[in-house]
C-alpha positions, 0 to 999 in steps of 0.5 A: 174217370171223368166224363169231361163234363165236370163243372168249373167255378171261380172261387178267388180273385186277385188283381194288380192294375193301374187303378190300384192293387187289390180287387176292392180298390180296383172295383171302386175306382173302376165303378167311380169312372177313374182313369189309370192313364197318366204321364209316364213316370217309369222313364223320361218319355221326352221325345216319344210321340206317346208320353202317357201310359197306364202304369201300376203305381206304388206296388211293392212286390216284396209284400207277396214274395216270401223268398225275398232274394228271388225278387232279383230274378223277377222282371217287372212282369213276374213281380206283378204276377206274384201279387195277383196270384197271392191275392187270388189265393188268399181270397179263395180261402184255400189251405195248402195243407189240404190240397192234393198238389198233384191236381193243382195247376197253373196256366198263365198268359204272358208276353215278350218281356223286355230286358232292362236297359241297364242290364243289357247295355254293357254287353251291347257296348262291347259288341257294337261295331263301327256302324253302331250295330251289334255284331252277333259273332262277337255277342256270342263270344264276348257279350254274354260275359257282361250279363249276370249268369241267371239273366235269361231266367229273369225274362223268359215268358214262362217264368210267371207260371214257374215262380207261382207254381213254386211258391204254392207247390202246385205240382199239376199241369203247368203252361204259359200262353204267349199270343199277345192280347189273347194270351190270358183268355186262352190260358184260362180256357185251357185250364177250364178244359183241363179241369173238365177232363179230370186232370186237375181239380184246381188252377191258378189262371191269369195273365201278366204283362208290362209295356211301360218300357222304351223298347216295348213302346217303340215296337208298338209305335212301329206297328202304328198302334199308339194314340196321339192323344197325350193331353189330357191323359185320361181322355186318350183311350176312346173305345168304339168312339169315332175320334179314337186313334189308337191304344195306350200301353199299360201294365198289370196282372190278374189271377183267378182261382178255378175249381171243380164245383164238388171240390169247392163245395166240399170245403165250403168256398164262396163262388163268384161265378161258373165257367160255362163255355170256351171258344177260340178261332183265328183268321188273320185276314179278318178279325171281325170274323174271328171274334164272331166265331169265337163267341159263337163257339163259346155259346155253343159250348155253353149251350146258350143263345145270344139272348141269354147274355147280360153283357159282353166285355169287349176288347175295345182297344181303341184302334181305328180299324180294330174296333170297327172290326170288333163291332162287326164281329160282335154284332154278327155273333149277337144277331137280333140280340144286339140291342139288348146285350150291354157292351163294356170296354175296360181298357178305356180306364186301364189301358191295353195290358196286352197279355194280362188284359183277358185276365184283368177284364175277366176279373172286372166283369166277374165283380160286375156280376157279383156286385150287380153293376156295370162300369161305364165306358170312358170317353165314348160319345158316338161311333161312326155311322158305318160301324154297327150299332152296339149298346155301349154302357155310357154310365153306370148300369145295373148288371143283369144276373145273366151270363156274360162273354169276355173276349181276348183278341191278338193283333194278328187275329187269334181270338178267344171267348169265355162264357161265365154266369152265376152259379145255379143248381 
C-alpha cells in the first residue's frame, strides 16, 4: 500500500504550438525569440477589433490518429490534443505491451469548445423567430434534426481525455478539468496526487484549447480582455510592460508523461525532471493573493523555500490589471528572493492558449531546465513604477539547474502552481 510519498517524474514531452509542432521546433523557435502571432487565417477577421491570433499552422491531425474515420468526431481542440499526446508517448519510449493498463491514467485540461458555424447554422435558421432570436422550444423539437446524430460528442470538453485513453487503452483514472487558464495546471496537479497515492503508476497529463473561432473571440471581447495592438502582430503581447493592454487568443496543446520513479527506472527511461510540489488556491476578489497562496502551498508541499528556485514561469497574460495583480502575488510569495528568481512569460511568443496554457508552458520550462537556457520575454521594456519589480528575463539567459515554479490562473481567480526540479538521488 502506498504511503502517499511516491516520487513522480516526467519522462515524455509533446507539444503542438503556434511556434511549431514537436518539442524540438517549438524550443528552437522559442529560444530564437520568434513570435507565433500573425493575422488570423482560419476565418476572415475583417470587422473585428482584433484581427491577429496565435494559430497553429500546417498541422495534420491524420498523422497522429490511427482510426482516420474518428477525425470527423474530433473538434479542433481534440485533434490538437491527439498530436501532443502521440508525441509525448513516443518521446517517453513506453511500450504499450509492457504497461499495466489499469494503472495508466489520463488527465487533461480543456475549455469550452465552440461548434463550427457551418454545422450549427442550419439548425439555427429553422428555429429563429421573426426577431432573429433562437426559440428554445422550437430548437428542441426541430433544431436538433438538422444536426448530425453524434454532433455533441464532437464538442464535449471531456472528449480529448476520452479519445486519448481509447487510443492508448489507458484503463486507469481519467478526468477532465475545465477551469479556464488554470485547467491543465490543475489537471497535472491531480495526476501527480493520484500517482503519489498509488492509484496509478503512469499518466498522460496535459491540456488543449483553441480560441481561433469567431464565437470564442467575441466572448473574450465582451470581457474586455483583448489587445488593441494589431500591427505589428508580433509586438502585440507585452507581459508586465507598462504599454500592455490585453491578451491575444491562441490555440495549441501539450502533453507530458508522468511516471512513478521506480516504474521509470525499471524500464531505463530518460527523466526530464521531477514533480516536487503542487498547490492550489482561489480568491475571486484578489487574484494576486490567489497566486501568492498557490506558490506558497506548492513550495511547502515541495519542502522548499523561495530562495531554492531558479525561475518562475508566470501567467503573463498581458492584461492591464491581471499582470499587476500577478506581479504583486509573485513578489509576495518570493519575499527577499524576488531579486534573484528569474521570471519568464511564454505567452509573449505563443499567445493565450487558455486551457492548454499551463501544459505548454510547463513543457517550455522543462525544456529550459533540460537545455540550461531561459528564453526572453518578448516585447518587455519596463513596468509602471507602482508595479512590484520582478527580475524579468529580457534576453536569453542561463537557466539555473534549480527547481522552478509554473503558474496557471483563471480569469475568475482560480490559481494553481507546480514545482518541478532536476532529478536528484
